C-alpha positions in Angstrom: 13.2 -9.2 26.4 15.8 -10.2 23.4 14.4 -11.7 20.3 14.4 -15.3 20.2 14.4 -17.0 16.9 12.9 -20.5 17.9 9.6 -18.4 18.9 9.4 -17.1 15.6 10.1 -20.3 14.0 7.3 -22.0 16.0 4.9 -19.0 15.0 5.7 -19.4 11.5 5.4 -23.2 11.3 2.0 -23.1 13.2 0.4 -19.9 11.7 1.9 -19.5 8.3 3.4 -22.9 7.0 0.8 -25.0 8.0 2.0 -27.5 10.1 0.8 -30.8 10.9 -3.2 -30.3 10.7 -3.2 -26.5 10.0 -4.7 -25.1 6.9 -2.7 -23.3 4.2 -3.5 -19.9 3.3 -6.3 -19.4 0.7 -4.4 -16.5 -1.3 -1.1 -14.7 -1.4 -2.6 -11.8 0.5 -3.8 -14.1 3.5 0.0 -16.0 3.3 1.4 -12.5 3.7 -0.9 -11.5 6.5 0.0 -14.7 8.5 3.8 -14.1 7.8 3.3 -10.4 8.8 1.4 -11.3 11.8 4.0 -13.8 13.0 6.8 -11.5 12.4 5.4 -8.4 13.8 4.1 -10.1 17.0 7.8 -11.3 17.5 9.4 -8.1 16.5 7.2 -6.3 19.2 9.4 -7.7 21.6 12.8 -6.2 20.1 14.6 -4.0 22.6 17.4 -1.2 21.5 19.1 -0.9 25.0 16.4 -0.2 27.4 13.8 1.0 24.8 11.2 -1.5 23.4 9.9 -1.2 19.8 6.9 1.1 19.8 6.0 0.7 16.1 6.2 -3.1 15.2 2.3 -3.6 15.1 1.5 -0.4 13.5 3.8 -1.4 10.7 2.3 -5.0 10.2 0.1 -3.8 7.5 3.3 -2.7 5.3 5.0 -6.0 6.0 2.0 -8.1 4.9 1.3 -6.0 1.7 5.2 -6.6 0.9 5.1 -10.1 1.9 1.9 -11.0 -0.3 3.9 -9.4 -3.3 7.2 -11.3 -2.6 4.9 -14.6 -2.2 3.3 -14.1 -5.4 6.6 -13.4 -7.4 6.9 -17.4 -8.4 10.5 -17.8 -8.8 12.5 -18.9 -5.5 15.3 -16.5 -5.9 12.9 -13.7 -6.8 10.4 -14.4 -3.8 13.4 -14.6 -1.7 15.0 -11.5 -2.5 11.5 -9.7 -2.1 10.7 -11.2 1.2 13.8 -10.5 2.6 13.6 -6.9 1.4 10.1 -6.6 2.9 11.4 -7.9 6.2 14.4 -5.3 5.9 12.2 -2.3 4.9 9.6 -3.2 7.8 12.6 -3.1 10.4 14.0 0.1 8.9 12.4 3.2 10.5 11.2 1.3 13.6 10.9 3.5 16.5 12.6 2.6 20.1 12.1 5.5 22.6 13.6 8.3 20.8 15.8 6.1 18.4 15.2 5.2 14.7 16.2 2.0 13.2 18.7 1.7 10.4 18.3 -0.5 7.3 19.5 -3.9 8.6 23.2 -4.5 7.3 22.5 -8.3 6.8 20.1 -7.8 3.9 22.3 -10.0 1.4 22.5 -13.1 3.9 18.8 -13.0 4.2 18.2 -12.8 0.5 20.4 -15.6 -0.4 18.7 -17.8 2.9 15.2 -17.0 2.0 15.8 -17.8 -1.7 17.4 -21.0 -0.6 14.2 -21.8 1.5 11.8 -21.3 -1.5 14.0 -23.4 -3.8 14.1 -26.3 -1.7 10.6 -27.9 -1.9 11.6 -31.2 -0.1 12.0 -29.4 3.2 9.8 -29.9 6.0 7.6 -26.9 7.4 9.7 -27.0 10.5 13.1 -26.4 8.7 11.4 -23.8 6.5 10.3 -22.2 9.3 13.5 -22.3 11.3 15.5 -20.9 8.4 13.2 -17.8 7.7 13.2 -17.2 11.5 16.9 -17.3 11.5 17.0 -14.9 8.5 14.6 -12.6 10.2 16.6 -12.7 13.5 20.0 -11.8 11.5 18.3 -9.0 10.0 17.1 -7.6 13.2 20.6 -8.1 15.0 22.3 -6.4 11.9 19.9 -3.4 12.6 21.4 -0.4 14.5 18.9 2.1 16.3 20.3 6.0 16.0 19.5 8.0 19.1 19.6 11.8 19.7 22.6 12.8 21.7 24.0 12.0 24.2 23.1 8.4 23.9 25.3 6.1 21.4 23.8 3.9 18.7 22.5 0.6 19.9 21.7 -2.9 18.2 18.5 -4.5 18.3 18.3 -7.5 20.4 
């Protein structure tokens, strides 16, 4: 099943960004955990060719810790850079069958996008969630999984 950014956006809005009637996280650690839960649940559906991602849930704590650090940064460009790097590091090394994911090539795009999300305090939760989801999706699509011979490298979908 290919990754669908609108599914991630919905989870981020409802579970991380406290959409209408939701509760805000009580700490940056809780916020990082909510973010990581949404991303890891979404990324668990990732495929490289016929192979599903086998390590998405197991690596969720890594993402939660890095995301909490990013969310504590305080400055929008720094928070955006660190959150994009956290997601990129989370995707790097994921296992798909016998293949291993390389670092996402679109990291600079996600850094700029996430920084813009944190800088615009007037955006609604729905729009923030959509932009972060598109950034995560862009990172995933720019990740190549290398397999031992005779399989060629395959993109994450």
